[in-house]
N, C-alpha and C positions, 0 to 999 in steps of 0.2 A: 587090753593090748597084748600086743605080743611082740616081743623082740626078736629081730634074725642079725645074724652074725657071721662073718668067717674070720676064724681065728687064724693068725698069721702064720705062713710056714718059718721053722726056722732059721732061716737064711734073712728073713726080715722081721723076726720077733724082738730085737732090739730097737728098731723103730719107732717113732712116735704115732705112725698112723692106726687108726681104728677103721677097720674095714666095715663095720655095720654094729648091731647089736643083737646079743644073743638069743636064740630061739628058745624059749621055755618049752618045758616037757609038755606041760598042762595049759591050755589056753584058758582066758577065764570064763570063755560062754562052758568049757566042760567042767572046771573045777567050782562054778558056782551053781550048777545041777547037780553034782556030784554033794557038793557040801550042804546044799537044802535037802538032799536025802536026809543026812543025819541029823538036822536042825530040830529039836524038840519043839511040837506044834504050839508055841506059844502064840497067842492073841496081840492082835496091835496093842501096841503103845496106848497107854490112856493119854489122851490129848487136854493139858490143862486150859481153862477158861483163859479169855482173853482179859484179865481186869485190869484196874487201874494201878500201876506199880510207882511206888514213889522211891527213888535212891536218892538218900539224903546223906549230905555231907560226905561226897564222894569226890575222889581224885578222876577228872574226866581226860583220857587220852583222845582227843578228836581225830588223831590221824592226817589231819590237813595239812598238819606238820607236826614237828616235834616237840611242842609245848605239852605242860600239863596243867591244867585247869583244876586248882585245889579248889575246896569248901566248895564244891557244886552240889546242886539238886535236880536231878531229871526225873522229869514226869512221864510216865509212858501210859497210852490208852487208846483204845482201838488199834493195836498193833504198830503205833506210829510214838514218837517222842514231840509231846505236845508242850512242853515246857522244859526249860532249862536256864539255869544262872545261879548265881550267889544263893549258898544255903540259907543268907540273911534275908534274900528279899523273894525267893519263890514259894508260894503257899503250897503247904501240901493239902490234897484233896481230902475231905473226910473220909471217903469210902475207899482211899487208898491202901494198897499193902505197903507198909513202910520196910523199906531194905536198907539197913545199916550201912552207911559206906565209909564209917571213919578208917581209915588207914588203907583203903580199899580201892582198886581203878578199876572202872569203867571204860572199857574200849567196844568198836565195832567188832560183830563176829565175822570170824577167819573164813576164807573160802580153799575149797580146794577144785582146784582148776584140771586136773586128770583123775577123773574116779570113775569107777565100774561099778553099775549097781547090778541084781539080778533083773533078769527081763521078765519075770513072772511075780505076782504078788505071792509071797510065800513068808514064813518066820525068818529066813534067813535076808529077805528084804528088810522087815521090820528092824530086826538086829542091826543090819548096816547102816539104817537112818538113826538108830540110835546111838549108835558108836560115833557117828559123825557129830551127832548134837552134843554128846558128853563129852567132847573134846573143844567145845566151841565153835565148830565149823556150822556156819548157817547158810552157808550156799556150796551148791556142789555143780561143777559142769561135767555130765557123764559123758564118757569117750568111747563107749562100743554100745550102741542101745536096740531097742526092739520095740515092735508096736505098742506094746504097753506103758512105755515110758512116757508116751503122751499123756494118758490118762493119770499115771503116778505124778508131772508134774503138775497138772490141775490140781489133783487132790492135796498136793504138798503145799501148793500156792494159795490153796483156799483155806488150809487149816484143818482138813478133815483128817490128815495121818499127820503123826508128829513126826518131823524131818526137817532138812534144811531146804531151803529153795533149791530148785532144781532146773537144769538146763540141758536137755539132751541131745547128743550128737545120732544121727540116726546109725544103721549097721555098718561095720566099717567098709571103707571101697578099698577092696584089695584085686589082686588076678583073679580071685575066686569069682567076686561079684562084679568085676568091672575089666573082663578080659580083654574088651575092644573098645576103640573110642563110641561106638553106636551104646553100646552095654555100660559104658560110662555115663553117657549122656542120659539113658532111661533111668538109671539108679540116681541122678541128681535130681531128676523131675518127679521122679516118685517119692525122695524122702522130702522135698520141698512141698509138694501138696500132702503129705502124712501131716505136716507140721513141725517134724524136728528142728532146733533150733540152729544146727551146725552141722557140717559134714566131717568125718572123720575119714582120714587119709591116713593109709597105711602103706609098709613096704612091699615092694615088688611091682609096684606100677609102672609100664611101660610109658616114656615120655610123651608120645602122641596121646596114649589113653588121659594120663594127667592133665595136658593140654586141655582136651575135650571138657575134662571134669572142672577145670578153672574158668573155662569160657560160659560154659552151661550154669557154674554156679554165679558167676559176677550177672550174666542175663537175668538170673533168676532172684539175686540179691539174698543168696544165703552164703555164709561165712564156711570156710574149709581150712583145716586144723589138723594137728598131729604131726606124723611121721614124714621123713623126707625119703622117698624111694631112692635108692642108689644110683639108678641110672638118670633120674632127675638132677641131684645136686642142688646142693644150698644156693649157688647164683640164682639156678632157674625159679626155685622155690621165692625168692626173695624179689625177684622179678615179677613173679606171677602174683604177688601180696598174699602170702596163706597167710593167714592172720595170727596163728601161733606155730611155733616150732618147738615141738615137746621132746624131752630128753636130751636137750642140746645136741639132737640129732643132726649129723653129720658136719658137725663143726670141725672135730678133730681131723676128719678127713680131708677137709678142705684146707685146714691150716697147713696141713702135711703135702698138699698135692702137688707134684711136679710142675702142673701147668698154673701155678696161681697167676691169675690174669693181671696184668701190669696197671690197668686201669683201675682196679679195686685196690692194688697195694698203694697206688698213689692217694688214697684217704688217709693214710699214715705215714706222714714224713718222716723220713729216715734221720733226718736229724734230731727228732723228736724220740725215735723211737729205733736206736741202735741197734738191738740186739733182734736179728732177722725174724726168729720165732716170735717177738713179742710184736715185732712190727705187723706181721701176718694177723696175730689175734686181734691186734687193735685195727685194723682193717676190716677184718671180716665185722668187728663189733661196730665200727662207722658204718659200714654197708647194711647191716640190721637196723641201726638207728636210721638210717637215709630212706629205708623201704618200707617204714611204720611197722614192723614184724614185731610181736611179743614174744617171749619165751619162758616155756615152763620148765625148769632143770631138771627137777628129779632126780636131786644128787645121791641121797642115799641107795637108792636103787640099783642105780649101776654099780655102787661099790659093794652091795651082797651078790651081784652077779658073779663078780670078780673076784672070789676070795681067793689071796693066795695060798699056796701051799704050806707056808709056816705060819700062818693064823691058826689060832685056837679055834675049835669050834664054840658057837654062840652057844652060851649056858642057857638056864631058862629064863625065860623074858615075861614079865607078867602080863603084858598085853596079848600073848598070845593064849591067854584062858578066854577069850573073848571071840576066839574063832574056832569052827570045826577041828576037832583033832585029826581026823584023817587028811586034812588039808594041810595041819601044822607038820604032822609026819612028813609029808612029802615035801615039804621046804626044807625040813630040815635033811633030807635025802639029797634034794638038788645042792646042799651046800658043798658037798663031796665034789663036785664038778659043775663048769670046768675050771681049772686051777691055772692062774699064768705065772710066773715068778715073781717073786717080792720088788725086784728091781723095775720091773716093766710094770705092773701093776701102780706104785708110787710114782712113776714118772707120768704114767696116763691120769692118776687122781689130780697131780700137780697141775697138769695140763687143763684139765676139765676147771679145776678151781680157778687159774688164771682166766680162760674163757668166759667165766660167771662175772668174775671181778670188772674184766674189761668190758663186757656187756653192760654193767651195772653202773660204770664209771662212763661210758658213752651216753648214759639217757636212756638206752631200752627200756621198754617195760617189761619187767620180770613179775610172774604170776606165779603163786606159790600152788604146787601142786606135788602129787607124791606117785600117781598111779596105782594107789590101793584098789583093791587088794591083790598085792602080787607076792613075792617071796620075802616072808620074814616082813611084810609089810601089811597091818592090820590096819582098816578102815578109821579115820580118826587118830587113831594114837600113832600113826606114822607121821603126822604132820609135824609131831616134837621134834623126830630125826630131822626131818627137813628143815626147820627152823636152825637148828645147831649148826649143821651142814653149809647152810647160807652163810652165817656167820664167820665159820671156818673159812669159806673161799676168799672174805675180805669184806663183805657188807657189813654195815653197821646194824644194829638191832632195830633202828627206825626202818631203815630200808627194807629191811627181812620183815618185818610187819605192815610194813604199807604195801608189799607185794599182794598181801593177803586179805586188804582191807581195800584204800583208797586206790589203789591200782586195778583191783580187779571191776571197781565199779565205773572207774573212768573208762577201762578198756571194753566193758560192756556197754556202755552209753547210759548207765544208770547212777551217774554221780548225783542227780537230782533227789533220789530216794534212797540210797544206800552209801556204803562205804566210809561214812564217818558219823560220828556222833555230833547231830546237830538237829536243831529246831526243825520239824517236819520230816525226817527222817524216818526211815521204816526199824522197827525197833527189833533189831537181831543185834545183840549185845553179850559182851562177855565181860563177866565182874571178875576181879583178881584179887589175891591177898598182897602180891606185890607188883612191884612195877616192871613190866616186862620190857622197858627201855633199858633198864640196868642190866637184864639178864632175858635173853627170850625163853631161856627155862623156866621162867615165871608163869610162862601161858599154862602150865600145868596147874600151877596152885590158883585154882577155882575155888569162888565163893559162889557162883551159878550162871546158868545162862538164860539168855533171853532169844525165843527163836519165835517169830512172826507174833510180837508181842506178848508171849506165854512164858513164865517164870517157872525156871526149876532151880531150886536149892541145890547145892552139891550134895546133900545127904540123900535128897530124890535121886539124884542122877546115880549116885553108887548103888543105890539100894537097885535101881532098874537094870544097870549092867551088871550086877550080882545075879541077877535072875537067869542073863545072858549066859554066864559063865556055868551056871548050874546045868543050863540045858546041855551043855557040852562035855559035861563030867563021864 
């Protein structure tokens, strides 16, 4: 994903208006190819067998509600949950691998709904997949694809390669790939024929091109998601039925627009929202809910893109050991610019938090995603900062965890097979040593991960990612 932005002139810097998103010096396609050149030629990760697993006497977070089912036994076989119930009543098969669940918590695996994968099979690709799995991410929606991603999706879903279930978007639809309405129409048709799961909308599209892309996508029944081009704007994207708006793109601009439409403002009565800014935020949230559009906030990424001048440089971070050193150095270099005044940074961050809270309160579907890999955002590890930032914005731990589990399955029409811990569901699971409903940071206290019915104990996970880090030294 590539951010584009215009920083305001001095006369308007104290306003709340954010006119876009920052353009990174290096695009994902560039840094993924550069990073792969420095990646040690490690083989594919070994794929564990799909044996029978028994989580005995475990606490279960089903994620269809915020209850914890205590003292359960969950049996996994053939990649699915085949039995679940009170530990006193469920019989453990004789051939099952028993996994002690006393004092532990079993929940669905998490999703990364705005991730990026290398577009060719190389060591960096397999490292990236492992980093996702190592952090409990068992589903990834790719948001900038290439032809190989169709093959990769099938390899992952069939268990030929170790990694999360994968849903790829095609190559981004931008002014380069869709300069005219006809080019946009042909690009959509081509991506549909190739078999991509969705379209990626990028910044800069002209309104008539966007409209053609939308009409073609609807006729071919392929969803479209991602950015909102500035010339298109939030209202047009909501009316078009863009399935997700990522990065809270265009929300702050809309809230601060001089021509905020009266009919949209009526969605938030003045008597209920006396503060004019909060009323606009509530109206935008209500309109998003009414349109049935989901949001992928990617909160920490915005914060690291706009580092205030009085902030200290980020010190050593353990997660950076798992990414190519040349790209990590590039990220550190990028921290030096652009800088915005602390007062403006704090105001914008507060507004983004208020917008996310309002969207959540309005019942908008919030989907967990980070836009990794991006600046200081290592795949898999980045999800933990996202979880914490969403709580800081005012969402409850349950709401935040649901954004990466039940919400994702419901949004993708896959609730019958995933998103919760229940009989018959796919065995993509996360076993934790502490309750994440008490603190989302407990998602990092892993005992192991089940991906597509395959168990990786935490010791195995650490051994695998340690080899990744050694390859980057």
